[in-house]
C-alpha positions as CSV (number, residue, x, y, z in Angstrom):
1,K,26.7,-31.6,43.3
2,L,24.9,-32.7,40.1
3,Q,22.7,-29.8,40.3
4,F,25.7,-27.4,40.7
5,L,27.3,-28.9,37.6
6,Y,24.0,-28.8,35.7
7,F,24.0,-24.8,36.6
8,I,27.6,-24.6,35.7
9,G,27.0,-26.3,32.2
10,R,24.2,-24.3,31.8
11,A,25.9,-20.9,32.1
12,L,28.7,-22.3,30.1
13,T,26.2,-23.2,27.1
14,E,24.4,-19.8,27.5
15,K,27.5,-18.0,26.7
16,M,27.8,-19.9,23.4
17,V,27.0,-18.1,20.3
18,V,24.8,-20.3,18.3
19,I,24.5,-19.9,14.4
20,L,21.6,-21.8,12.6
21,A,22.9,-23.1,9.1
22,A,20.7,-24.5,6.6
23,A,21.3,-26.3,3.1
24,E,19.5,-28.5,0.8
25,L,21.0,-32.0,0.2
26,F,19.8,-34.9,-1.9
27,G,16.4,-32.9,-2.1
28,S,15.6,-32.3,1.5
29,K,16.5,-29.4,3.7
30,I,18.7,-29.7,6.9
31,N,19.1,-27.1,9.4
32,R,22.0,-27.5,12.0
33,E,23.0,-25.3,15.2
34,L,26.7,-24.4,15.1
35,E,28.1,-23.3,18.4
36,F,30.9,-20.9,18.8
37,T,32.5,-19.5,21.9
38,H,32.6,-16.2,20.3
39,V,30.9,-14.4,17.2
40,P,32.7,-16.1,14.6
41,S,34.4,-14.7,11.3
42,L,33.1,-15.4,8.2
43,G,36.0,-18.1,7.3
44,E,35.4,-19.9,10.6
45,L,31.5,-19.9,10.0
46,K,32.2,-21.2,6.5
47,A,34.7,-23.9,7.5
48,R,32.5,-25.1,10.3
49,A,29.4,-25.3,8.1
50,V,31.1,-27.0,5.1
51,G,32.5,-29.7,7.6
52,V,29.0,-30.3,9.2
53,F,27.4,-30.7,5.8
54,N,30.0,-32.7,4.3
55,D,29.3,-35.2,7.2
56,E,25.8,-34.9,6.3
57,I,26.5,-36.1,2.7
58,A,28.4,-38.9,3.9
59,A,25.9,-40.0,6.2
60,R,23.1,-40.0,3.4
61,K,24.8,-41.1,0.2
62,R,23.4,-43.6,-1.9
63,P,24.6,-47.1,-2.2
64,G,26.8,-47.6,-5.5
65,V,27.2,-43.8,-5.9
66,P,30.4,-41.9,-4.7
67,A,29.6,-39.2,-2.4
68,G,30.7,-35.7,-3.1
69,S,31.8,-33.0,-1.1
70,F,29.8,-29.5,0.0
71,N,31.2,-26.9,-2.7
72,L,29.9,-23.6,-1.2
73,H,29.0,-20.7,-3.3
74,Y,27.7,-18.1,-1.2
75,V,25.8,-17.4,2.1
76,Q,22.8,-15.6,3.0
77,L,21.3,-14.3,6.3
78,F,17.7,-14.0,7.4
79,D,18.1,-10.2,8.6
80,P,15.9,-8.7,11.6
81,V,13.4,-7.1,9.1
82,G,12.5,-10.6,7.8
83,K,14.3,-10.6,4.3
84,W,17.1,-12.9,3.1
85,V,20.3,-10.8,2.3
86,E,23.8,-11.7,1.5
87,L,26.1,-12.5,4.3
88,K,29.0,-9.9,3.7
89,S,30.6,-9.5,7.1
90,A,30.7,-11.0,10.6
91,S,29.0,-8.0,11.8
92,Q,25.9,-9.2,10.6
93,L,25.8,-12.3,12.6
94,R,24.0,-12.2,16.0
95,D,23.2,-15.2,18.6
96,Y,20.8,-17.6,17.3
97,C,20.5,-16.0,13.6
98,Q,19.7,-18.1,10.6
99,I,21.8,-18.5,7.1
100,Y,21.3,-20.4,4.2
101,L,24.4,-21.9,2.3
102,F,24.1,-22.3,-1.5
103,Q,26.2,-25.0,-3.2
104,K,28.2,-23.6,-6.5
105,D,27.2,-27.0,-8.1
106,S,24.9,-29.4,-6.7
107,W,23.7,-32.3,-8.5
108,N,20.5,-32.4,-5.9
109,K,17.4,-30.4,-6.8
110,E,17.1,-27.0,-4.7
111,S,13.9,-25.5,-4.3
112,Q,12.5,-22.6,-2.2
113,G,10.5,-24.3,0.8
114,P,9.9,-24.1,4.5
115,I,13.4,-24.5,6.5
116,P,13.0,-27.2,9.3
117,S,13.3,-26.6,13.0
118,P,17.2,-26.5,13.9
119,T,19.0,-29.5,15.5
120,R,22.5,-30.0,16.6
121,P,24.8,-32.0,14.3
122,S,24.7,-35.7,14.6
123,P,28.0,-37.2,15.4
124,I,29.4,-39.2,12.4
125,P,31.4,-42.5,12.9
126,P,35.0,-42.1,11.4
127,Q,34.5,-44.7,8.9
128,F,31.5,-42.5,7.2
129,A,33.5,-39.3,7.3
130,A,33.0,-37.6,4.0
131,P,35.9,-38.3,1.4
132,V,37.6,-35.5,-0.3
133,N,37.3,-35.3,-4.3
134,V,36.2,-38.8,-4.6
135,V,33.5,-38.2,-7.2
136,P,34.0,-36.1,-10.6
137,A,33.0,-32.6,-10.3
138,G,30.3,-33.6,-12.8
139,L,28.1,-35.5,-10.3
140,C,28.0,-32.2,-8.3
141,R,27.1,-30.1,-11.0
142,T,23.6,-28.6,-11.2
143,S,21.5,-26.0,-12.8
144,S,19.2,-24.9,-10.0
145,P,15.6,-25.0,-10.8
146,V,15.2,-21.9,-9.1
147,R,15.3,-18.4,-10.8
148,T,16.0,-14.8,-9.4
149,V,12.6,-13.4,-8.9
150,R,12.6,-10.4,-6.8
151,S,10.2,-10.3,-3.8
152,I,8.7,-13.8,-4.4
153,G,8.6,-16.2,-1.9
154,T,10.6,-14.1,0.6
155,P,10.4,-15.2,4.5
156,T,8.3,-13.6,7.1
157,R,9.9,-12.0,10.0
158,S,9.0,-13.8,13.4
159,R,7.9,-12.0,16.4
160,L,10.8,-12.7,18.8
161,G,13.5,-12.0,16.1
162,S,14.2,-15.7,15.3
163,P,12.8,-16.9,11.9
164,Y,11.4,-20.2,13.9
165,K,8.2,-20.8,15.7
166,R,7.4,-24.3,16.8
167,P,5.0,-25.5,19.3
168,L,6.3,-25.5,22.8
169,Q,5.6,-29.3,23.4
170,S,7.8,-30.4,20.2
171,R,10.7,-28.3,21.5
172,A,10.2,-29.7,25.1
173,A,10.7,-33.2,23.5
174,S,14.1,-32.2,22.1
175,P,16.8,-32.9,24.5
176,A,19.2,-30.9,22.4
177,V,17.7,-27.5,22.9
178,S,18.7,-25.3,26.0
179,P,16.4,-23.3,27.8
180,K,17.8,-20.1,26.1
181,R,17.3,-21.3,22.9
182,E,14.0,-22.9,23.5
183,A,12.5,-19.2,24.4
184,R,13.9,-18.1,21.2
185,L,12.2,-20.9,19.0
186,S,8.9,-19.8,17.4
187,N,5.8,-21.5,15.7
188,S,6.6,-21.1,11.8
189,H,9.4,-21.8,9.6
190,P,10.6,-19.5,6.8
191,K,11.0,-20.1,3.2
192,S,14.7,-20.8,2.1
193,P,16.0,-18.0,0.0
194,V,16.0,-18.0,-3.6
195,R,19.3,-19.0,-5.4
196,H,20.7,-15.9,-7.4
197,H,22.8,-17.7,-10.1
198,S,21.5,-19.1,-13.7
199,P,20.4,-22.4,-14.1
200,M,22.8,-22.8,-17.1
201,A,25.8,-20.6,-16.7
202,G,26.3,-18.2,-19.5
203,S,22.9,-18.9,-21.3
204,A,21.1,-15.8,-22.5
205,T,17.9,-16.9,-20.4
206,A,20.4,-16.8,-17.3
207,H,21.5,-13.3,-18.1
208,R,17.9,-12.1,-18.6
209,L,16.6,-13.6,-15.4
210,A,19.8,-12.6,-13.1
211,S,19.9,-8.9,-14.7
212,P,18.7,-6.2,-12.1
213,A,17.4,-4.1,-15.4
214,H,15.2,-7.0,-16.2
215,S,13.7,-7.8,-12.7
216,V,10.2,-9.0,-12.5
217,R,8.5,-6.0,-11.5
218,A,9.7,-2.4,-11.1
219,S,8.7,-0.5,-7.9
220,S,4.8,-0.2,-7.9
221,L,4.1,-3.4,-9.8
222,A,6.5,-5.4,-7.7
223,A,4.7,-5.2,-4.6
224,G,1.3,-6.6,-6.3
225,I,3.2,-9.6,-7.8
226,S,5.2,-10.3,-4.9
227,K,1.9,-10.7,-2.6
228,K,1.1,-13.9,-4.7
229,S,3.2,-16.5,-3.6
230,L,4.7,-17.9,-6.8
231,S,6.5,-20.9,-6.6
232,P,10.1,-20.7,-8.2
233,H,10.4,-24.4,-8.8
234,R,10.8,-25.0,-12.4
235,A,7.5,-26.6,-13.8
236,G,7.9,-30.2,-14.8
237,S,11.4,-30.2,-14.4
238,S,11.6,-33.3,-12.2
239,A,8.2,-34.3,-11.6
240,S,8.1,-37.1,-14.4
241,V,11.4,-37.3,-15.7
242,H,13.8,-37.1,-12.8
243,L,16.9,-36.1,-15.1
244,A,19.6,-34.4,-13.1
245,P,20.9,-31.1,-14.6
246,V,24.2,-31.2,-16.5
247,Q,27.1,-29.1,-17.2
248,Q,28.2,-28.5,-20.8
249,S,31.7,-29.4,-20.5
250,L,32.2,-32.6,-18.5
251,T,34.8,-35.3,-18.7
252,H,34.0,-38.7,-20.1
253,G,33.9,-40.1,-16.4
254,E,31.6,-37.2,-15.2
255,K,29.3,-38.0,-17.9
256,L,29.1,-41.6,-17.3
257,T,28.5,-40.6,-13.4
258,L,25.6,-38.2,-14.5
259,I,24.0,-40.8,-16.6
260,Y,24.2,-43.4,-13.9
261,T,22.6,-40.9,-11.4
262,N,19.8,-40.4,-13.8
263,M,19.2,-44.1,-13.9
264,L,19.1,-44.3,-10.4
265,G,16.6,-41.7,-10.0
266,E,14.7,-42.5,-6.6
267,K,16.0,-46.3,-6.5
268,P,18.7,-47.6,-4.5
269,Q,20.2,-49.6,-7.4
270,V,19.8,-49.6,-11.0
271,D,17.7,-52.6,-12.3
272,D,16.3,-53.6,-15.9
273,D,13.4,-51.2,-15.6
274,S,15.7,-48.3,-14.7
275,F,18.0,-49.3,-17.5
276,R,14.9,-49.4,-19.9
277,Q,13.6,-46.2,-18.7
278,L,16.7,-44.4,-19.5
279,F,16.4,-45.2,-23.3
280,L,12.9,-43.8,-23.0
281,K,13.9,-40.6,-21.3
282,T,16.8,-39.8,-23.7
283,R,14.6,-40.9,-26.7
284,V,17.0,-43.4,-27.9
285,N,14.6,-45.2,-30.2
286,I,15.7,-49.1,-30.0
287,E,13.4,-52.0,-29.9
288,P,12.7,-53.3,-26.4
289,L,14.3,-56.9,-27.3
290,T,17.7,-54.9,-28.1
291,I,17.4,-53.0,-24.8
292,T,17.0,-56.0,-22.9
293,K,20.0,-57.6,-24.9
294,L,22.1,-54.6,-23.9
295,F,21.2,-54.9,-20.4
296,Q,22.1,-58.6,-20.3
297,Q,25.1,-57.5,-21.9
298,A,26.2,-55.0,-19.4
299,D,25.3,-57.0,-16.3
300,A,28.3,-58.9,-16.3
301,N,27.7,-60.8,-13.1
302,Q,24.0,-61.6,-14.1
303,D,22.7,-60.4,-10.7
304,D,19.9,-58.5,-12.4
305,L,21.5,-55.1,-11.3
306,L,23.9,-52.7,-12.9
307,S,26.7,-51.5,-10.8
308,F,28.8,-48.4,-11.6
309,G,31.6,-50.5,-12.6
310,E,29.5,-52.6,-15.0
311,W,28.2,-49.4,-16.4
312,E,31.5,-48.1,-17.0
313,R,32.7,-51.1,-19.0
314,F,29.4,-51.1,-21.0
315,A,30.1,-47.4,-21.7
316,E,33.4,-48.5,-23.3
317,L,31.5,-50.8,-25.9
318,Y,29.1,-47.9,-26.9
319,P,30.8,-44.4,-26.6
320,T,28.7,-43.0,-29.6
321,M,25.4,-43.9,-27.8
322,I,26.7,-43.0,-24.2
323,E,27.7,-39.4,-25.8
324,A,24.2,-39.1,-27.6
325,M,22.5,-39.9,-24.2
326,Y,24.7,-37.4,-22.3
327,V,24.1,-34.7,-24.9
328,R,20.3,-35.6,-24.9
329,I,20.1,-35.2,-21.0
330,R,21.8,-31.9,-21.6
331,D,19.4,-30.7,-24.2
332,Y,16.6,-31.9,-22.2
333,T,17.7,-30.1,-19.2
334,I,18.1,-26.8,-21.3
335,D,14.8,-27.4,-22.8
336,E,13.0,-27.8,-19.6
337,E,14.8,-24.7,-18.1
338,Q,13.6,-22.8,-21.1
339,K,10.3,-23.8,-20.9
340,A,10.3,-23.4,-17.1
341,D,11.7,-19.9,-17.9
342,C,8.7,-19.4,-20.3
343,E,5.9,-20.6,-17.8
344,V,7.7,-18.3,-15.2
345,F,7.6,-15.4,-17.8
346,K,4.3,-16.2,-18.8
347,S,2.9,-16.1,-15.2
348,V,4.8,-13.1,-14.4
349,L,3.4,-11.6,-17.8
350,G,-0.1,-12.4,-16.6
351,E,0.5,-10.7,-13.3
352,M,1.9,-7.7,-14.8
353,E,-1.0,-7.3,-17.2
354,E,-3.2,-7.7,-14.4
355,G,-1.4,-4.8,-12.7
356,V,-1.6,-2.9,-16.0
357,H,-5.3,-3.4,-16.1
358,K,-5.5,-2.5,-12.4
359,D,-3.2,0.6,-13.1
360,Q,-5.4,1.6,-16.0
361,C,-8.6,1.0,-13.8
362,A,-7.0,3.2,-11.2
363,V,-6.2,5.9,-13.7
364,N,-9.7,5.5,-15.1
365,E,-11.2,5.7,-11.5
366,A,-9.1,8.6,-10.6
367,D,-10.2,10.5,-13.9
368,R,-13.5,9.7,-12.6
369,Q,-13.3,11.0,-9.1
370,T,-11.2,14.2,-10.5
371,A,-14.3,14.9,-12.8
372,N,-16.5,14.6,-9.8
373,V,-14.3,17.0,-7.8
374,Q,-14.1,19.3,-10.6
375,Q,-18.0,19.4,-10.9
376,V,-18.1,19.8,-7.3
377,V,-15.5,22.7,-7.3
378,D,-17.7,24.2,-10.2
379,N,-20.8,23.9,-8.3
380,Q,-19.1,25.3,-5.1
381,K,-17.8,28.3,-7.2
382,S,-21.6,28.9,-8.3
383,E,-22.6,28.6,-4.7
384,L,-20.1,30.8,-3.7
385,D,-20.9,33.5,-6.6
386,V,-24.5,33.2,-5.2
387,A,-23.2,33.6,-1.7
388,K,-21.6,36.8,-2.7
389,T,-24.3,38.3,-4.5
390,G,-26.6,37.6,-1.4
391,E,-24.1,39.6,0.6
392,R,-24.0,42.3,-1.9
393,D,-27.8,42.6,-1.7
394,S,-27.7,42.5,2.2
395,R,-25.1,45.1,2.4
396,A,-26.9,47.1,-0.1
397,V,-30.4,46.7,2.1
398,L,-28.3,47.4,5.2
399,D,-26.9,50.8,3.8
400,A,-30.6,51.7,2.9
401,S,-31.9,50.6,6.3
402,R,-29.1,52.6,7.8
403,Q,-30.0,55.8,5.8
404,E,-33.5,55.2,6.4
405,T,-32.6,55.2,10.1
406,E,-30.9,58.3,9.7
407,R,-33.7,59.9,8.1
408,A,-36.3,58.7,10.9
409,R,-33.9,59.9,13.4
410,G,-33.5,63.4,11.9
411,T,-37.4,63.3,11.5
412,V,-37.7,62.8,15.3
413,N,-35.3,65.5,16.2
414,Q,-37.2,67.8,14.0
415,R,-40.6,66.9,15.4
416,A,-38.7,66.8,19.1
417,A,-37.9,70.8,18.1
418,E,-41.1,71.5,16.8
419,L,-42.7,70.2,20.1
420,A,-40.5,72.2,22.2
421,H,-41.4,75.3,20.2
422,T,-45.1,74.5,20.3
423,Q,-44.8,74.1,24.0
424,E,-43.0,77.4,24.6
425,A,-45.6,79.3,22.4
426,Q,-48.4,77.4,24.4
427,S,-46.5,78.6,27.7
428,K,-46.8,81.9,26.0
429,Q,-50.4,82.0,25.2
430,Q,-51.3,80.6,28.6
431,N,-49.5,83.6,30.3
432,M,-51.4,86.1,28.1
433,H,-54.5,84.2,28.8
434,A,-53.9,84.6,32.4
435,E,-52.9,88.4,32.0
436,A,-56.3,88.8,30.0
437,L,-58.3,87.1,32.8
438,A,-56.6,89.3,35.2
439,R,-57.6,92.4,33.2
440,V,-61.4,91.2,32.8
441,D,-61.4,90.7,36.4
442,D,-59.9,94.0,36.7
443,A,-62.3,95.6,34.5
444,T,-65.6,93.6,36.1
445,F,-64.2,94.7,39.6
446,R,-64.4,98.3,38.3
447,A,-67.6,97.7,36.6
448,Q,-69.0,96.6,39.8
449,Q,-67.7,99.5,41.7
450,L,-69.0,101.9,39.0
451,S,-72.3,100.3,39.2
452,E,-72.5,100.8,43.0
453,E,-71.4,104.4,42.4
454,T,-74.2,104.6,39.9
455,K,-76.7,103.5,42.3
456,A,-75.3,105.6,44.9
457,A,-75.7,108.5,42.7
458,E,-79.2,107.5,41.9
459,R,-79.8,107.4,45.5
460,R,-78.3,110.8,45.7
461,L,-80.4,111.7,42.8
462,E,-83.3,110.8,44.5
463,E,-82.3,112.5,47.6
464,L,-81.2,115.6,45.9
465,R,-83.8,116.1,43.1
466,K,-83.0,119.3,43.5
467,M,-79.9,118.8,42.4
468,V,-81.0,117.3,39.3
469,E,-79.9,119.5,37.0
470,E,-76.4,119.8,38.8
471,Q,-76.0,116.1,39.1
472,Q,-77.8,115.0,35.8
473,L,-74.7,115.9,33.9
474,V,-72.6,114.1,36.5
475,V,-75.1,110.8,36.1
476,Q,-74.8,111.3,32.3
477,M,-71.0,111.4,32.4
478,Q,-71.1,108.4,35.0
479,R,-73.6,106.2,32.5
480,D,-71.3,107.1,29.7
481,R,-68.3,105.8,31.8
482,E,-70.7,102.9,32.8
483,E,-71.4,102.0,29.2
484,Q,-67.7,102.5,28.3
485,S,-66.6,100.3,31.1
486,Y,-69.1,97.5,29.9
487,H,-67.9,98.3,26.1
488,E,-64.3,97.6,27.8
489,V,-65.7,94.4,29.6
490,D,-67.1,93.1,26.3
491,T,-63.9,93.6,24.6
492,K,-62.0,92.0,27.4
493,N,-64.5,89.0,27.2
494,R,-63.9,89.0,23.7
495,E,-60.0,89.2,24.1
496,L,-60.5,86.4,26.8
497,D,-62.4,84.2,24.1
498,D,-59.7,84.8,21.6
499,A,-56.9,84.0,24.2
500,A,-58.9,80.8,25.0
501,Q,-59.0,80.0,21.4
502,V,-55.4,80.6,20.9
503,V,-54.6,78.4,24.0
504,D,-57.0,75.6,22.4
505,N,-55.3,75.8,19.3
506,A,-51.8,75.8,21.0
507,K,-53.0,72.5,22.8
508,N,-54.3,70.8,19.5
509,E,-51.0,71.9,17.9
510,S,-49.1,70.5,20.8
511,Q,-51.0,67.2,20.7
512,L,-50.3,67.1,17.0
513,A,-46.7,67.6,17.5
514,L,-46.7,64.8,20.4
515,D,-48.5,62.3,17.9
516,R,-46.1,63.2,14.9
517,L,-43.3,62.7,17.7
518,S,-44.8,59.1,18.6
519,V,-45.0,58.2,15.1
520,S,-41.4,59.4,14.3
521,E,-40.2,57.3,17.3
522,Q,-42.1,54.4,16.1
523,A,-40.7,54.7,12.8
524,L,-37.1,55.1,14.2
525,A,-37.8,52.0,16.4
526,T,-38.8,50.0,13.4
527,A,-35.8,51.5,11.3
528,Q,-33.5,50.5,14.1
529,T,-35.0,47.0,14.2
530,R,-34.7,46.4,10.5
531,E,-31.0,47.8,10.6
532,E,-30.2,45.2,13.3
533,E,-32.0,42.6,11.2
534,C,-30.2,43.6,8.0
535,G,-27.0,43.5,10.1
536,V,-27.6,39.9,11.4
537,A,-28.6,38.9,7.8
538,H,-25.3,40.6,6.6
539,L,-23.2,38.9,9.1
540,R,-24.9,35.5,8.0
541,S,-24.2,36.2,4.4
542,R,-20.6,37.3,5.1
543,D,-20.2,33.8,7.5
544,E,-22.0,31.9,4.4
545,V,-19.4,33.6,2.0
546,N,-16.3,32.7,4.3
547,K,-17.8,29.0,4.6
548,Q,-18.3,28.7,0.6
549,T,-14.8,30.3,0.2
550,L,-13.2,27.8,2.8
551,K,-14.9,25.0,1.4
552,L,-13.9,26.1,-2.3
553,E,-10.4,26.0,-1.0
554,E,-10.8,22.6,0.4
555,E,-12.3,21.5,-3.1
556,D,-9.6,23.0,-5.0
557,Q,-6.8,21.2,-2.6
558,E,-8.7,18.2,-3.1
559,L,-8.8,18.6,-7.0
560,R,-5.1,19.2,-7.0
561,M,-4.5,16.2,-5.0
562,S,-6.7,14.1,-7.4
563,L,-4.9,15.8,-10.3
564,D,-1.3,14.9,-8.7
565,R,-2.7,11.2,-8.1
566,V,-4.0,11.0,-11.6
567,A,-0.5,12.1,-12.9
568,V,1.3,9.6,-10.6
569,L,-1.0,6.8,-11.8
570,Q,-0.4,7.6,-15.4
571,E,3.3,7.8,-14.7
572,R,3.2,4.3,-13.0
573,L,0.9,3.0,-15.8
574,S,3.4,4.1,-18.7
575,E,6.3,2.5,-16.5
576,S,4.2,-0.7,-16.1
577,E,3.2,-0.7,-19.7
578,G,7.0,-0.4,-20.8
579,V,8.2,-2.9,-18.4
580,L,5.5,-5.2,-19.8
581,N,6.5,-4.6,-23.4
582,M,9.9,-5.1,-22.6
583,K,9.1,-8.4,-20.7
584,K,7.0,-9.5,-23.5
585,T,9.7,-9.1,-26.1
586,E,12.0,-11.0,-23.6
587,Y,9.2,-13.7,-23.4
588,R,9.0,-13.7,-27.3
589,E,12.9,-14.0,-27.5
590,L,12.8,-16.9,-25.0
591,C,10.1,-18.8,-26.8
592,D,12.0,-18.4,-29.9
593,A,15.1,-19.6,-28.4
594,N,13.4,-22.6,-27.2
595,A,11.8,-23.4,-30.5
596,S,15.2,-22.9,-32.2
597,H,16.8,-25.3,-29.6
598,N,13.9,-27.9,-29.9
599,L,14.2,-27.8,-33.8
600,K,18.3,-28.1,-33.3
601,R,17.7,-30.8,-30.9
602,D,15.3,-32.8,-33.2
603,N,17.4,-32.5,-36.2
604,D,20.6,-33.5,-34.1
605,E,18.7,-36.6,-32.7
606,E,17.5,-37.4,-36.2
607,K,20.8,-37.5,-37.3
608,E,22.4,-39.3,-34.2
609,Q,19.9,-42.2,-34.6
610,P,21.4,-43.8,-37.5
611,L,24.7,-43.7,-35.9
612,I,23.5,-45.3,-32.6
613,D,21.6,-48.0,-34.7
614,Q,24.9,-48.5,-36.7
615,E,26.8,-48.8,-33.6
616,I,24.7,-51.3,-31.9
617,R,24.3,-53.5,-35.1
618,L,28.1,-53.4,-35.5
619,R,28.8,-54.1,-31.9
620,Q,26.2,-56.9,-32.2
621,Q,27.7,-58.3,-35.1
622,R,31.1,-58.1,-33.5
623,I,29.9,-60.0,-30.5
624,S,28.2,-62.5,-32.7
625,L,31.7,-63.0,-34.8
626,E,33.3,-63.1,-31.5
627,E,31.3,-65.8,-30.4
628,E,31.5,-67.5,-33.8
629,E,35.3,-67.5,-33.3
630,A,35.0,-68.7,-29.7
631,R,32.8,-71.5,-30.9
632,L,34.9,-72.4,-33.6
633,R,37.9,-72.1,-31.4
634,S,36.2,-74.5,-28.9
635,E,35.5,-76.9,-31.5
636,H,39.2,-76.8,-32.9
637,R,40.5,-77.4,-29.3
638,S,38.0,-80.3,-28.9
639,F,38.8,-81.7,-32.5
640,Q,42.5,-81.6,-31.3
641,T,41.8,-83.2,-28.2
642,H,39.5,-85.8,-29.8
643,T,42.1,-86.6,-32.6
644,G,45.1,-86.7,-30.1
645,R,47.1,-83.8,-32.1
């Protein structure tokens, strides 16, 4: 049954919408879980948060000082992208989101710092419930020591969407955290947002600090300054003096409450030392013995402690001194604010000058890189011109090689035609030689036949000696024919020799033609090889030209980008220098205003001091006269009693 009830309660809890509300009370940041059954409206959220923090004020108030109420000014939300933005609509709210509440007038110091882990609101007994409008408004009036500085001290976005990260064991030790909420908690805490209103309402310093046109850094320079986490807390505002800021127009009771709060400081009650420190802080030059007498005069019940009622009665005796103390506290607060503004302006100016110097260095570096790129582009153009010249030369060589190849090819064709003609002539000569051989053979055969006939005729001559006379003519004729036949054989032999010589000449010419053809073919092969080599060289030259052209285009693109980068950097440098000069002017105006304020302050204090001394002296004289009158009256009563009158 208990387990069932546990799960029912857990389911109901899981349906609750939890808003984390943080604020600063009495110098400490408080973070509370506000549970709703639905996403609240802005009115519901603000009413619930104000009630919770009013209870916290009542529980934390100091003895002897009336507690004030939580006077809400505006609310900021830690958005999903990790920035503090103003809460304007309920649609911005989500389950377990973080908000921060600024008070319109707060007498405790507000400073940017880590927000603690959220806890549920503690129950406040009815007797400690926060009274409404108990303390004058002056007690809650403050000039926040935080100024509007864009992008400085902004919180960091957590990994799970919640602005908190804390160790798991610390969450487990807290029984007020449900498992669903525990899963959303994280290990680091964001810083509270920066108050967006002026420390002194209506002052020129506040106007400059809150004006969007005079923000700390514009665009590019803001990113560099915001990376350095500058503390927005006013330097020296409360580290040594602990003076609460004041409002310029307060009632007499509010002034008394303010001065009494400054006397309290960090102590629970005002003693002789706190009273003495007040005179030192406000620079009221009075002898220490006189201060002791004044404290004894103020301490009516003689308990060495000054209550608020005793302080009010004391103030009725010295109105001039009280007014001077209030004015000096106010002037001191203004002076501290102006000095803090000057320090912040000085720090920001240092950052801005460093940023301008970095921008100038960036411009110089960009100019140097641009010059280097320009040199590379010029070199690349020279290399491209050389490559184009090489391409033209290789094209000319290729054309010449092609022409030489064509000439060699024509020579080869001519030599081939000559060889064919020579071979044809050789074939004709060989045919003629063969015919001549045939004719020689025929003549030789006929000569042999005639020789046989001659021998037969000689035999017949011998046989027919008788017929010498008749046959002598025949023999002579036959001899003539034989001689003629041998003469013809010699002629044919000479013709055969001539034909053989012609054949040999034809063979020699044919061999010469073959040799010339071989030489021409070798020249053609050489020309073709050279043409191929020139073609390859031309292709390489053309590829080199294309490569150099592409590289030149890339270098030109890089040069244009570098020039654009230089232009952007120079524009940013001009903008930064303009903002820096404007801020320097504001810084000088602020320092001059502070010097004028201090000069007026010193003059006023110098004029006030005689009036304070006169008031104290007259009051002491009056007290002495009253004591003397009381003594005389006492003596008179004693005398009457003694004499019986």
